[in-house]
C-alpha positions, 0 to 999 in steps of 0.5 A, a space after each residue: 599870539 596874534 596882533 589884532 589891529 584897530 579898525 581901519 581908516 574910514 577911507 579904506 574902501 575908496 583906497 581899495 577901489 582906487 588901488 584896484 583901478 590903478 594897478 590891477 589888470 583890466 583883463 578878466 581873471 585867468 581861469 585855472 586848469 581845473 577849478 571848482 564850480 564856485 571859483 568864478 564867484 568872487 566877493 566885493 571889496 567889503 567882503 575882503 575888509 579883513 585879511 591875514 598874512 603868511 610870511 614863509 621865512 624858513 629858506 636856507 639862504 644858500 647864496 647868503 652863506 646860510 645866514 638868517 636872511 629875514 633877520 638882516 638889517 636894512 635901513 635900521 630894521 630887519 627885512 622881516 620887520 619891513 615886510 610886517 610893517 607893510 601889512 600892519 593892519 593884518 588881523 593875524 600875521 603868521 611867520 613860518 620858519 625858525 623863531 626870531 624876534 619881531 617888532 610886532 606880535 606874530 604867530 610863529 610856526 614851522 613847516 613840515 618838514 623844516 625847509 620843505 619849501 613854499 607850499 609846505 610853508 603855506 599849509 603850515 601858515 594857513 592853519 593859523 588864519 581865519 580871514 577870507 583873504 590871505 596875503 602871502 609875502 616873502 620875508 626879503 622885500 625891503 621896499 614893499 609898501 602898504 599901498 601895494 598890499 592894498 592893491 593886491 587885496 582889492 584885486 583879490 575880488 577879481 580872482 582866486 589869486 592876485 599876483 604882483 607882476 614885476 617890470 619884466 612881466 614875471 609873476 611873483 606868487 610870493 607877493 600875492 593875495 589869495 582867497 583863503 578857501 580856494 587856496 586851501 582847496 588848491 593845496 589839498 589838490 596838489 597833495 592828492 596829485 603828488 603825495 606831499 607838498 614838500 619840495 613842490 613848485 609854486 606852479 603846481 599850486 597856481 594850476 588850480 587857481 584863477 589869477 589876475 595881476 597887479 603891476 609893479 612897473 618900477 620893480 620896487 615892491 617886487 625887489 627881493 634880497 637873494 645875495 649880498 649884492 642885493 642887500 648892499 644895493 638895498 642899504 645904499 638905496 635907502 641911505 641915498 634916499 635918506 640923504 635926499 630927504 635930509 636935504 628937504 628937511 623931512 627925514 623925521 617922517 621916516 624916522 618916526 615910522 621906524 621908531 613906532 615900528 620898533 616900539 610897537 605903537 600905532 598913533 598919528 604924530 603931528 610932527 609940526 605941532 610937536 616941533 613947535 612945542 619943542 622949540 617953544 620949550 627949548 628956545 630952538 631945537 638943533 636936533 629935532 629927532 631927539 624930542 620926538 623920539 622921547 615923546 614916542 618912548 614915553 607914549 609907548 611906556 604909558 600904553 604898554 606899561 613898560 619900563 621907560 629905560 628898556 624902551 629908551 634902549 630899544 630906540 637908542 639901538 635903532 638910532 645906532 643901527 641907522 648911524 652904522 649903516 649911514 657910516 658904511 655907505 658914507 663913501 658911496 654917492 647915489 651915482 656910485 651906489 649899486 642899483 636895485 635891479 628887478 629880479 624875479 622869483 619865477 613860479 618854477 
């Protein structure tokens, strides 16, 4: 099943152009070692208005003891759902790995053989995509944002592949936008050279693609969770951020975003207007998240034709996860909390 999203906002082209100007390198694209004749002919931002996303999620997570890493909860949502939320406007989202629940509809498939590595996963995922640009995102990026996704897509007009570059100057080929046809040709070339894609390094793929870079100077979008220390650092960072947000009275914005993702809905919420209405109706609201969440549950039930009680249980479970993670980090101050250190996933 695919998740076809509504039309993009009117200002999307301006946003792409601004993101590209702010984040993409000014240097010309780096040519591949061996490129097809048309590899230097790129489209415009309009060419790449539509995109699909492939998320390799079939790794063994050995440093986490073999747990289902994409399913681990950070900030009340799974790592996988956080990545999916950053590319909510993708035409088709393909998750390559064992079947697992997601907050939004996705295509689920497996690489051959299972656990065969990133190139095998890319080939399996590409079979389900049709857009001219494909985002390739690892499933363990808790701080990836839609702004980074837009910047990568905009930069894909400059080269076959736009790679995120972290604060240490390391390229992240699993946080990248690829032009679909050059990517398919590059995978075919690697297979022809090496006999198979399973177990092959990402650098073998990049050798057949021209590349450009998008900077991640704060190492936030490129932060990935490979160890339990990384998971705890991400949870502590989100908990500390929420504590600071609460001090300024705007935690509702983050809660609404999480609740909409959990309920599978997309709409603009006028928080101020709803709170005014709730205060008028209830003569003052002590816990304003309650009426807002009730509204979202009702909207989801009406839009999806589902049982309100089922959706209410989903929202309640989300709230409980928030509370549980907040309790786990209650003794950790922002100063004591482990810092989310930038780590690279080199192109091997």
